Every structure is written in structure tokens, then in C-alpha cells.
C-alpha positions as CSV (number, residue, x, y, z in Angstrom):
1,X,-10.7,-36.2,-19.9
2,X,-10.3,-32.8,-18.0
3,X,-9.9,-29.7,-20.0
4,X,-6.4,-28.1,-19.8
5,X,-6.4,-24.4,-18.9
6,X,-3.5,-22.1,-19.9
7,X,-2.3,-20.0,-17.0
8,X,-1.5,-16.3,-17.3
9,X,0.5,-14.2,-14.8
10,X,1.7,-10.7,-14.8
11,X,3.0,-7.7,-12.8
12,X,1.0,-4.6,-12.5
13,X,2.6,-1.4,-11.0
14,X,0.0,0.6,-9.2
15,X,1.2,4.2,-9.3
16,X,-0.2,7.6,-8.2
17,X,0.1,10.6,-6.0
18,X,-0.3,10.3,-2.2
19,X,-3.9,9.5,-1.1
20,X,-5.2,8.4,-4.5
21,X,-6.5,5.2,-2.9
22,X,-3.9,2.8,-4.3
23,X,-3.9,0.5,-1.2
24,X,-7.7,0.4,-1.0
25,X,-7.8,-0.5,-4.6
26,X,-5.2,-3.3,-4.2
27,X,-7.0,-4.7,-1.2
28,X,-10.3,-4.6,-3.1
29,X,-8.9,-6.4,-6.1
30,X,-7.2,-9.1,-4.0
31,X,-10.4,-9.5,-2.0
32,X,-8.9,-9.0,1.4
33,X,-6.6,-6.7,3.3
34,X,-3.0,-6.9,2.3
35,X,-2.0,-3.2,2.6
36,X,-2.7,-0.8,5.4
37,X,-5.1,2.1,4.7
38,X,-5.6,5.5,6.4
39,X,-7.0,8.9,5.4
40,X,-3.4,10.2,5.6
41,X,-1.3,10.7,2.5
42,X,1.9,8.7,2.2
43,X,0.6,5.8,4.4
44,X,2.3,3.2,2.2
45,X,6.1,3.4,2.7
46,X,7.4,0.4,0.8
47,X,6.5,-1.7,-2.2
48,X,4.0,-4.4,-1.3
49,X,2.8,-7.2,-3.6
50,X,-0.9,-8.2,-3.5
51,X,-1.9,-11.4,-5.3
52,X,-5.3,-11.5,-7.0
53,X,-6.9,-14.2,-9.1
54,X,-9.2,-13.7,-12.1
55,X,-10.1,-17.0,-13.8
56,X,-6.8,-18.6,-15.0
57,X,-4.9,-15.4,-14.4
58,X,-2.8,-14.4,-11.4
59,X,-2.5,-10.6,-11.0
60,X,0.6,-9.5,-9.1
61,X,-0.3,-6.0,-7.9
62,X,2.6,-3.8,-6.7
63,X,1.2,-1.3,-4.3
64,X,3.7,1.5,-4.3
65,X,4.2,4.6,-2.1
66,X,2.6,7.7,-3.4
67,X,4.9,9.7,-5.6
68,X,5.6,13.3,-4.4
69,X,8.3,15.9,-4.2
70,X,10.8,14.5,-1.7
71,X,12.3,16.8,0.9
72,X,14.1,14.4,3.3
73,X,16.2,11.2,2.8
74,X,13.2,9.2,4.1
75,X,11.0,10.8,1.4
76,X,13.5,10.1,-1.3
77,X,13.7,6.5,-0.3
78,X,9.9,6.2,-0.5
79,X,9.7,7.8,-3.9
80,X,12.6,5.6,-5.1
81,X,10.7,2.6,-3.9
82,X,7.6,3.7,-5.9
83,X,9.5,4.0,-9.1
84,X,11.3,0.8,-8.4
85,X,8.0,-0.9,-8.2
86,X,7.4,0.0,-11.9
87,X,10.5,-1.8,-13.1
88,X,9.7,-5.0,-15.0
89,X,6.0,-4.4,-14.9
90,X,3.7,-5.8,-17.6
91,X,1.3,-2.9,-17.2
92,X,1.3,0.5,-15.5
93,X,-1.9,1.5,-13.7
94,X,-2.1,5.2,-12.8
95,X,-4.6,5.7,-10.0
96,X,-6.0,9.2,-9.7
97,X,-8.3,10.6,-6.9
98,X,-11.2,11.7,-9.0
99,X,-12.6,13.8,-6.1
100,X,-9.4,15.9,-5.7
101,X,-8.9,16.3,-9.4
102,X,-5.7,17.0,-11.3
103,X,-2.9,18.7,-9.5
104,X,0.8,19.1,-10.3
105,X,1.7,15.8,-8.6
106,X,-0.7,13.9,-10.9
107,X,0.4,15.6,-14.1
108,X,4.1,15.1,-13.2
109,X,3.6,11.4,-12.8
110,X,1.6,11.2,-16.0
111,X,4.3,13.0,-17.9
112,X,7.0,10.7,-16.3
113,X,5.3,7.5,-17.6
114,X,4.2,8.9,-21.0
115,X,7.3,7.7,-22.8
116,X,7.5,4.3,-21.1
117,X,6.8,1.3,-23.4
118,X,4.5,-0.7,-21.1
119,X,0.7,-0.8,-21.6
120,X,-1.0,1.9,-19.4
121,X,-4.4,2.0,-17.7
122,X,-5.9,5.2,-16.2
123,X,-8.0,4.5,-13.2
124,X,-10.1,7.4,-11.9
125,X,-10.9,6.3,-8.3
126,X,-13.4,7.6,-5.7
127,X,-16.0,8.3,-8.4
128,X,-18.7,7.9,-5.7
129,X,-17.4,11.1,-4.1
130,X,-16.4,13.0,-7.3
131,X,-18.2,15.7,-9.2
132,X,-19.6,13.7,-12.0
133,X,-19.4,16.6,-14.5
134,X,-15.7,16.7,-14.0
135,X,-14.9,13.0,-14.5
136,X,-14.8,13.1,-18.3
137,X,-12.8,16.4,-18.2
138,X,-10.1,14.7,-16.0
139,X,-10.0,11.7,-18.2
140,X,-9.7,13.8,-21.3
141,X,-6.9,15.9,-19.9
142,X,-4.9,12.9,-18.7
143,X,-5.4,11.0,-22.0
144,X,-4.0,14.1,-23.7
145,X,-0.8,13.7,-21.7
146,X,-0.5,9.9,-21.9
147,X,-1.6,7.4,-24.5
148,X,-3.6,5.2,-22.1
149,X,-4.8,1.9,-23.5
150,X,-7.9,2.1,-21.4
151,X,-9.6,4.4,-18.9
152,X,-11.7,3.1,-15.9
153,X,-14.0,4.9,-13.5
154,X,-14.1,3.0,-10.2
155,X,-14.7,3.3,-6.5
156,X,-12.3,1.0,-4.6
157,X,-14.3,1.5,-1.4
158,X,-17.8,0.6,-2.8
159,X,-16.6,-1.8,-5.5
160,X,-18.2,0.1,-8.4
161,X,-16.4,-0.7,-11.7
162,X,-14.0,-3.2,-10.1
163,X,-15.2,-6.4,-11.9
164,X,-14.7,-4.7,-15.3
165,X,-11.3,-3.4,-14.2
166,X,-10.1,-6.8,-12.9
167,X,-11.2,-8.6,-16.1
168,X,-9.4,-6.0,-18.3
169,X,-6.2,-6.3,-16.2
170,X,-6.3,-10.1,-16.5
171,X,-6.8,-9.8,-20.3
172,X,-3.5,-8.0,-20.6
173,X,-1.4,-10.4,-18.7
174,X,1.1,-12.7,-20.6
175,X,0.8,-16.4,-20.7
176,X,2.9,-18.1,-18.0
177,X,2.8,-20.1,-14.8
178,X,1.5,-18.6,-11.5
179,X,4.2,-17.3,-9.2
180,X,2.4,-17.9,-6.0
181,X,0.2,-20.7,-4.5
182,X,-3.5,-20.2,-5.1
183,X,-4.2,-19.3,-1.4
184,X,-1.4,-16.7,-1.0
185,X,-2.5,-13.1,-1.1
186,X,0.7,-11.2,-0.5
187,X,4.5,-11.4,-0.4
188,X,4.6,-9.8,3.0
189,X,5.8,-11.9,5.9
190,X,3.7,-12.1,9.1
191,X,6.5,-10.3,10.9
192,X,6.4,-7.2,8.6
193,X,2.6,-7.4,8.5
194,X,2.5,-7.1,12.2
195,X,4.6,-3.9,12.1
196,X,2.3,-2.4,9.4
197,X,-0.9,-3.1,11.3
198,X,0.5,-1.4,14.4
199,X,1.6,1.6,12.3
200,X,-1.9,1.8,10.8
201,X,-3.3,2.1,14.3
202,X,-0.9,4.9,15.0
203,X,-2.2,6.8,12.0
204,X,-5.8,6.1,12.7
205,X,-5.8,6.9,16.4
206,X,-3.4,9.8,16.5
207,X,-4.5,11.7,13.4
208,X,-2.4,14.9,12.9
209,X,-0.7,14.6,16.3
210,X,2.0,12.2,14.9
211,X,1.9,12.3,11.1
212,X,5.2,10.8,9.9
213,X,7.5,11.1,12.9
214,X,7.2,7.5,13.8
215,X,8.2,4.0,12.7
216,X,7.4,0.5,14.0
217,X,10.0,-2.2,14.3
218,X,9.2,-5.8,15.2
219,X,12.0,-6.8,17.6
220,X,10.7,-10.3,18.4
221,X,8.4,-12.7,16.6
222,X,8.0,-16.1,18.2
223,X,5.5,-18.9,17.7
224,X,4.5,-20.4,21.0
225,X,3.9,-24.2,21.5
226,X,0.2,-23.6,21.9
227,X,0.0,-22.2,18.4
228,X,-0.3,-18.6,19.4
229,X,2.3,-15.9,18.4
230,X,4.2,-13.6,20.7
231,X,5.2,-10.2,19.1
232,X,7.4,-7.5,20.6
233,X,7.4,-4.2,18.8
234,X,9.2,-0.9,19.3
235,X,7.6,2.4,18.2
236,X,10.2,4.9,17.3
237,X,9.5,8.6,17.7
238,X,11.8,11.7,17.3
239,X,10.9,13.6,20.5
240,X,9.9,13.0,24.1
241,X,6.7,15.0,23.5
242,X,5.8,12.5,20.7
243,X,6.4,9.6,23.1
244,X,3.9,11.2,25.6
245,X,1.3,11.5,22.8
246,X,1.7,7.8,21.9
247,X,1.5,6.7,25.5
248,X,-1.5,8.9,26.3
249,X,-2.8,9.7,29.8
250,X,-1.9,6.9,32.1
251,X,-0.9,4.8,29.1
252,X,-4.4,4.7,27.8
253,X,-3.5,5.5,24.2
254,X,-0.8,2.8,23.8
255,X,-3.2,0.3,25.3
256,X,-5.9,1.1,22.8
257,X,-3.4,1.0,19.9
258,X,-2.2,-2.4,21.1
259,X,-5.7,-3.8,21.7
260,X,-6.9,-2.9,18.2
261,X,-3.7,-4.0,16.4
262,X,-3.8,-7.3,18.4
263,X,-7.4,-7.9,17.4
264,X,-6.7,-7.3,13.7
265,X,-3.6,-9.4,13.7
266,X,-5.4,-12.3,15.4
267,X,-8.1,-12.1,12.7
268,X,-5.6,-11.9,9.8
269,X,-3.4,-14.7,11.2
270,X,-6.3,-16.8,12.4
271,X,-4.7,-17.5,15.8
272,X,-4.2,-15.8,19.1
273,X,-1.6,-13.0,19.2
274,X,0.2,-11.6,22.2
275,X,1.4,-8.1,21.3
276,X,3.8,-6.1,23.5
277,X,4.5,-2.4,22.5
278,X,7.3,-0.2,23.7
279,X,7.8,3.5,22.7
280,X,11.4,4.7,22.3
281,X,12.7,8.2,21.5
282,X,15.3,8.1,18.8
283,X,15.8,11.5,17.2
284,X,17.8,10.2,14.2
285,X,15.6,7.1,13.3
286,X,14.9,8.6,9.8
287,X,18.7,8.7,9.2
288,X,19.4,5.2,10.4
289,X,20.5,2.6,7.8
290,X,19.4,-0.1,10.2
291,X,15.8,1.2,10.3
292,X,15.7,1.5,6.5
293,X,16.8,-2.1,6.2
294,X,14.1,-3.2,8.7
295,X,11.5,-1.2,6.9
296,X,12.5,-2.7,3.5
297,X,13.7,0.7,2.0
298,X,16.9,1.2,0.1
299,X,19.3,3.8,1.6
300,X,19.5,6.8,-0.7
301,X,21.9,9.6,-0.7
């Protein structure tokens, strides 16, 4: 007779300031890439769910945009998306860049979650790069602001401390059936994943030249009869000068962005991908309800 196992499943809100390494952590816990990553702050724009397994427990990890002081409507929508990701969570995980230390953004978030009833974990990330003498100081200060149930010192990029963290997260999840099939790692559709992968290449290849003045829309996503996928995307920028930057000399930059995005999408989807990119100047894209809807952000006043 086979032994019956009780399943557990719970929602974990991964919160933190921009560039704390939340997406890298979620990817590492899931075991494969589900969220785009770049050295730039505010890379994550919308809530994304990563699905990780630990024994009989399914961990639903909500990777949220970094929480910062919003200045534009688009900023406010991203911050609203981050706090929205914490609603209904079984546990709040505050991720802190241990290398950068504690700034006002981190303490503001800590103070904001202090009175919330959910269990809370403090995760000091990037310990491989941090000043070891300051790690305990950071942990002490934050535990003075919030009654964290546990504190972890990890490096999402090297994997240090992640097995212990994953086991501890699983141990706090309530009993209940899994919400997703065993082989599903994210709630993102392939259509939205395609836009995110191209946006990641914009960040990685253009660096400071085009920080947040762009968006990627997937206009057409069609499966061909041979099993391959045809994807047409529009890269929105605010000014003609930005369009020239994305295109590059003789179209070299847009070709490189497309080539790298295509290669990654083919690997992720495990089939050939035909990717076609077009750059369009649209000064008001950050004020367009249609763009917000396509990006999965709520319109905020």
C-alpha cells in the first residue's frame, strides 16, 4: 500500500526596495528563470508568480516590483502592483541588499509591514558581496523595526543559504492542495514572457542610454504548423533620439537585441522562435490605459 502524503501550498510575497535581488531569488528558488533580471533597479514592473516545489509543498512566490517613492503615474502603478502582491499572502519575505545596507527605502518598507499580521521573514541577500562585519548589524536594526519570525543570510546568485531558506518557507505553508501542475513554474503566458525577455535585452544592451523610457508590446503571437512560434513585437520609446539608440548604427543594435531574445525564447519554449521587432515613437505611452492593460498594470490616478 502506498503511503499518502499531505500536500501543502501557500503564497509568499517577495518584497523589497529596487535592486534587492528579488527576481534572482525567485528564479533560484524555482530552479529556472521565470523573472527577468538586470543590474538596473525597477526591472520588474508587474507581479509575477514563480512556482517552486519543496517536498510535498508548493511555494507560490510573488515577485513584486521594487517599492520606491513614486514620481510618475507609471511609478505609482508599479508600487501599487508591489503592495497588491502582498494581499492574501501566507508569508511576507523582505529581501534586503546586504551589500548596499539599510537606506530609507528599506526602513520605510520595514515600517510599513511591521503591523501586518502575516508571518515575516527577513532575507539579507548578496552576502557574498557584503561586508561581513555589517551583516549582523543590519539584521539587528531591521529586527528592531519588525518582529521577523526568522532571519536568513543568502546569496541568490551563488545559492548560499537557499536550501535552508526553501525548507523554512515550506515549513510555514498551510495544508492544502497544489494550485498548479507539478511541471508548471510560472503563471506568465508565453506571450507575456516573450515581451519580458525582449525588455530584458533592452536593459542589458543599452545600459543607461534607455533606462525606463521604453516598453515592449507583443502585437502578434502565432503558432505555425511546423511547431515553431512567430512573434511580432513593438518597442515603444518616447523620443526619436531613443528610437535611434534602439536601432543602432545601420540597425545593428536592434538585430543584436532580437538575436539574443530569440535565442533565449527558443531555449525557454523548447522550440524555434521567429521574432520580429519594430521600434515606434509614442511620447505618451506611459499615460496610455491600453499600454497599462497590456503590461498587466492597474491604471492609477
